[in-house]
C-alpha positions as CSV (number, residue, x, y, z in Angstrom):
1,P,143.4,62.0,193.3
2,S,140.8,63.4,195.7
3,A,137.9,65.5,194.8
4,A,139.9,68.6,195.7
5,S,143.1,67.6,194.2
6,C,143.1,69.9,191.1
7,S,145.5,72.6,192.0
8,A,145.9,74.8,188.9
9,A,147.4,78.2,189.6
10,A,145.0,81.1,190.0
11,P,143.5,82.5,186.8
12,S,145.9,84.7,184.9
13,W,143.3,86.0,182.5
14,D,142.5,89.3,184.0
15,S,139.8,89.9,181.3
16,V,137.9,86.7,181.9
17,L,135.0,88.5,183.6
18,D,135.3,91.4,181.2
19,V,134.9,88.9,178.3
20,F,131.9,87.3,180.0
21,E,130.5,90.7,180.8
22,G,127.4,90.5,183.0
23,F,128.2,86.8,183.8
24,T,128.5,85.5,187.3
25,T,131.1,82.9,188.4
26,T,129.8,80.1,190.6
27,R,131.2,76.9,192.2
28,F,128.6,74.1,192.8
29,D,129.2,71.0,194.8
30,T,127.3,68.1,193.2
31,G,128.3,65.7,196.0
32,A,130.7,63.9,193.6
33,A,132.5,67.0,192.2
34,T,132.8,70.7,192.5
35,I,131.9,72.4,189.2
36,N,133.2,75.8,188.3
37,A,131.0,77.8,185.9
38,V,130.0,81.2,184.5
39,H,126.4,82.1,183.8
40,G,124.6,85.1,182.5
41,G,121.7,86.4,180.4
42,S,118.1,85.5,180.4
43,G,115.6,83.6,178.3
44,P,115.5,79.9,177.3
45,P,118.5,78.2,179.1
46,V,121.4,76.7,177.2
47,L,124.4,74.8,178.6
48,L,127.7,75.1,176.8
49,L,130.2,72.2,177.3
50,H,133.8,72.6,176.3
51,G,136.1,70.0,174.8
52,F,139.7,68.8,175.4
53,P,142.2,70.3,176.2
54,Q,140.1,73.5,176.9
55,T,138.0,75.1,179.5
56,H,134.8,77.2,179.5
57,A,137.0,80.0,178.1
58,M,136.6,78.5,174.6
59,W,133.1,80.0,174.5
60,H,134.3,83.6,175.0
61,Q,133.4,84.7,171.5
62,V,129.9,83.3,171.4
63,A,128.5,83.2,175.0
64,P,128.0,87.0,175.4
65,T,126.0,87.1,172.2
66,L,123.9,84.0,173.0
67,A,123.2,85.6,176.4
68,R,121.2,88.4,174.7
69,E,118.4,85.9,174.2
70,H,119.3,83.0,176.4
71,A,120.3,82.1,180.0
72,V,123.7,80.8,179.2
73,V,125.7,78.5,181.5
74,A,129.3,77.7,180.6
75,P,131.0,75.3,183.1
76,D,134.3,73.5,183.3
77,L,133.8,69.7,183.1
78,R,135.0,67.7,186.1
79,G,138.7,67.4,186.0
80,C,139.1,70.4,183.8
81,G,139.6,74.1,184.3
82,D,138.8,75.1,187.8
83,S,136.5,72.2,188.6
84,S,137.6,69.5,190.9
85,C,139.3,66.2,190.1
86,P,137.3,63.3,191.7
87,P,138.9,59.9,192.1
88,E,138.5,57.8,188.9
89,G,137.7,54.5,190.6
90,D,138.8,51.0,189.5
91,D,136.6,51.2,186.4
92,H,137.4,54.8,185.4
93,G,133.7,55.5,186.2
94,G,134.6,58.8,187.9
95,Y,135.3,60.2,184.4
96,A,132.5,58.4,182.5
97,F,130.4,60.7,180.4
98,R,127.5,59.6,182.5
99,A,129.1,61.0,185.6
100,M,130.1,64.2,183.8
101,A,126.5,64.6,182.5
102,A,125.0,64.1,186.0
103,D,127.3,66.9,187.2
104,Q,125.9,69.3,184.7
105,V,122.3,68.4,185.2
106,A,122.8,69.0,188.9
107,L,124.4,72.4,188.2
108,M,121.6,73.5,185.9
109,R,119.0,72.5,188.5
110,S,120.8,74.5,191.1
111,L,120.5,77.5,188.8
112,G,116.8,76.9,188.4
113,H,116.9,75.3,185.0
114,E,114.9,72.0,184.9
115,R,114.9,71.7,181.1
116,F,117.5,73.3,178.7
117,A,119.3,73.1,175.4
118,V,122.8,71.8,175.4
119,V,125.7,72.6,173.0
120,G,128.9,70.5,173.3
121,H,132.2,70.6,171.5
122,D,134.6,67.6,171.4
123,R,134.4,65.7,174.7
124,G,131.7,68.1,175.9
125,A,129.6,66.9,172.9
126,R,130.1,63.3,174.1
127,V,128.9,64.4,177.6
128,A,125.9,66.1,175.9
129,H,125.1,63.0,173.9
130,R,125.1,60.8,177.0
131,M,123.1,63.3,179.0
132,T,120.4,63.3,176.3
133,L,120.2,59.5,176.4
134,D,120.3,59.2,180.2
135,Q,117.9,62.1,181.0
136,P,115.8,62.7,177.8
137,D,113.2,64.8,179.7
138,V,115.9,67.3,180.7
139,V,117.4,68.2,177.2
140,T,115.2,70.2,174.8
141,R,117.7,70.5,171.9
142,L,121.1,69.0,171.3
143,A,124.0,70.5,169.3
144,V,127.2,68.5,168.8
145,L,130.2,70.1,167.4
146,D,132.9,68.2,165.4
147,I,132.3,64.7,166.7
148,V,130.6,61.4,165.7
149,P,129.5,59.1,168.5
150,T,132.2,57.4,170.5
151,L,131.1,53.9,169.7
152,H,131.1,54.6,166.0
153,V,134.7,55.9,166.3
154,Y,135.9,52.7,168.0
155,E,134.0,50.5,165.6
156,H,135.4,52.2,162.5
157,V,139.1,52.6,163.2
158,D,141.4,52.4,160.2
159,K,145.0,53.6,159.7
160,A,144.0,57.1,158.9
161,L,141.8,57.5,161.9
162,A,144.3,55.9,164.3
163,T,146.9,58.3,163.0
164,A,144.8,61.4,163.4
165,Y,143.3,60.2,166.7
166,Y,146.6,58.7,168.0
167,H,146.0,60.5,171.4
168,W,142.9,58.3,172.0
169,F,145.1,55.3,172.1
170,F,148.1,57.0,173.8
171,F,146.0,58.4,176.6
172,I,144.3,55.1,177.5
173,Q,147.6,53.4,178.3
174,P,147.9,52.5,182.0
175,T,148.8,55.2,184.3
176,P,151.5,56.6,184.7
177,I,152.9,55.9,181.3
178,P,151.3,58.8,179.3
179,E,151.3,61.1,182.3
180,R,155.1,60.7,182.7
181,L,155.8,61.2,179.0
182,I,153.7,64.4,178.9
183,D,155.3,65.6,182.1
184,G,158.5,66.2,180.2
185,D,157.1,69.2,178.4
186,P,153.3,69.7,179.1
187,I,153.0,73.1,177.5
188,G,154.9,72.1,174.4
189,Y,152.7,69.0,174.1
190,L,149.5,71.2,174.6
191,H,150.7,73.5,171.8
192,A,151.3,70.6,169.5
193,L,147.8,69.3,170.1
194,L,146.1,72.6,169.6
195,G,148.2,73.4,166.5
196,A,147.7,70.1,164.8
197,W,143.9,69.9,165.2
198,G,143.1,73.4,164.1
199,S,144.6,76.0,161.9
200,G,147.6,76.8,164.1
201,L,147.9,78.5,167.5
202,S,147.1,81.9,166.0
203,V,143.4,81.2,166.0
204,F,143.3,81.2,169.8
205,A,143.0,84.5,171.7
206,P,146.2,84.9,173.7
207,E,144.2,85.2,176.9
208,A,142.3,81.9,176.1
209,L,145.5,80.1,175.3
210,A,146.9,81.3,178.6
211,E,144.0,79.7,180.4
212,Y,144.4,76.4,178.6
213,E,148.1,76.5,179.5
214,R,147.5,77.4,183.1
215,C,145.1,74.4,183.6
216,F,147.1,71.9,181.6
217,A,150.2,72.8,183.6
218,D,148.7,71.1,186.6
219,P,149.6,67.4,186.8
220,A,146.3,66.4,188.6
221,T,144.3,68.1,185.9
222,R,146.3,66.4,183.2
223,H,145.7,63.0,184.9
224,A,141.9,63.7,185.1
225,M,141.9,64.6,181.4
226,L,143.5,61.3,180.5
227,E,141.0,59.5,182.7
228,D,138.3,60.9,180.5
229,Y,139.8,59.0,177.6
230,R,140.3,55.8,179.6
231,A,136.7,55.9,180.6
232,G,135.8,56.5,176.9
233,A,137.5,53.3,175.9
234,S,136.0,51.2,178.7
235,I,132.9,52.1,180.8
236,D,131.6,54.6,178.2
237,L,131.6,51.9,175.6
238,E,129.6,49.6,177.9
239,H,127.0,52.3,178.3
240,D,126.9,53.0,174.6
241,R,126.5,49.3,173.7
242,A,123.7,48.9,176.2
243,D,121.9,51.8,174.5
244,V,122.8,50.9,170.9
245,D,119.2,50.5,169.9
246,R,118.1,53.9,171.5
247,R,118.1,57.1,169.6
248,V,118.2,60.8,170.6
249,E,114.6,62.0,170.3
250,V,115.1,65.8,170.5
251,P,116.1,68.1,167.6
252,T,119.8,67.6,167.0
253,L,122.2,70.0,165.2
254,V,125.5,68.5,163.9
255,V,128.3,71.0,162.9
256,W,131.8,70.0,162.0
257,G,135.0,71.5,160.6
258,A,135.4,70.7,156.9
259,Q,139.2,70.6,157.3
260,G,139.2,68.5,160.5
261,V,139.3,64.7,161.0
262,V,135.5,64.4,161.1
263,G,135.1,66.4,157.9
264,R,137.7,64.4,156.0
265,R,136.3,61.0,156.9
266,P,134.5,59.1,154.0
267,E,131.2,58.8,155.8
268,S,128.9,61.8,156.2
269,P,128.6,63.0,159.8
270,L,124.9,63.6,159.2
271,D,124.4,60.0,158.0
272,V,126.3,58.7,161.1
273,W,124.2,60.8,163.5
274,R,120.9,59.8,161.8
275,E,121.7,56.3,163.0
276,R,121.6,57.7,166.6
277,A,119.0,60.5,166.5
278,T,115.6,60.9,164.9
279,D,115.7,64.6,164.0
280,V,119.1,65.6,162.6
281,R,120.2,68.6,160.6
282,G,123.6,70.3,160.2
283,T,126.5,71.4,158.0
284,A,130.2,71.8,157.8
285,V,132.1,75.1,158.4
286,D,135.4,75.9,156.8
287,A,137.5,75.2,159.8
288,G,139.6,72.6,161.5
289,H,138.6,71.0,164.8
290,F,138.3,74.2,166.9
291,L,135.5,75.7,164.9
292,I,134.2,77.9,167.7
293,E,137.5,79.8,167.8
294,E,138.4,79.5,164.1
295,R,135.0,80.5,162.7
296,P,133.1,82.1,165.6
297,A,130.7,84.2,163.6
298,E,129.6,81.4,161.3
299,T,129.3,78.9,164.1
300,L,127.3,81.4,166.2
301,D,124.9,82.0,163.3
302,L,124.2,78.3,163.1
303,L,123.7,78.0,166.9
304,E,121.5,81.0,167.1
305,G,119.3,79.8,164.3
306,F,119.0,76.4,165.9
307,L,118.4,77.5,169.5
308,G,116.1,80.4,168.7
309,G,114.4,79.6,165.4
310,A,111.4,77.5,164.5
311,L,112.4,74.0,163.4
312,P,111.1,72.5,160.2
């Protein structure tokens, strides 16, 4: 697919701009991708990176409140939402976390933010982790929601994890095998994913769910999302292994859903992250994977305390 090949239908969420009241929508050409984002508020800047299979709309319950004290930027990752779908390349490098991180640093600089905090959920948290390693002078604080590092996941696969994360191994199959299978009922498949990983579809605002459906309905976007996972199982692991002895040096917040896969694993997420970062704190919330939408108030309290409070 070309850089302009994502062709999702026009947004159907009439209240998007109402939800992100006071925010501005922008499209920034990084040279490698065109990134769609909303931004608003003033104060110390914070970048919010969504996960799969979502868009920046996942932050609709927390971004307006954060914007009271922060300059908030909530983009769509390349290949997601209304951002473009660049070619993946022979090594899937077009969807490597390194490439996605570079997009977001360029976006933030275009908005005047040379240094900023970054909060990521799911795939967005993996982008944030890579960003912090690649450009440590850019990130001031890092918050990762409901993940452990990618390399750790692949090095600790057992039956339970392979069952819960089956999509990791399904999506990395050669194109077009998973694409064609998902094409049979993409919205039904999307609902199955969202329902299985969280507490059911009812936790999602209807307007947000409609946004996820709109974007996932586009075959080019679905292909790009799968390329993210193919990169995660190949070039991203090369990058992670090359940096295995490096640690994140900025204050790091780890939050996970107690009822999700990360929360049910035998190892403590904090212990895992302390192998990869020097200054780690965090806790579980009573949620599945989509903790921002399942427990927005509790998660927001943790983020506000971390982003705005003095650190011990």
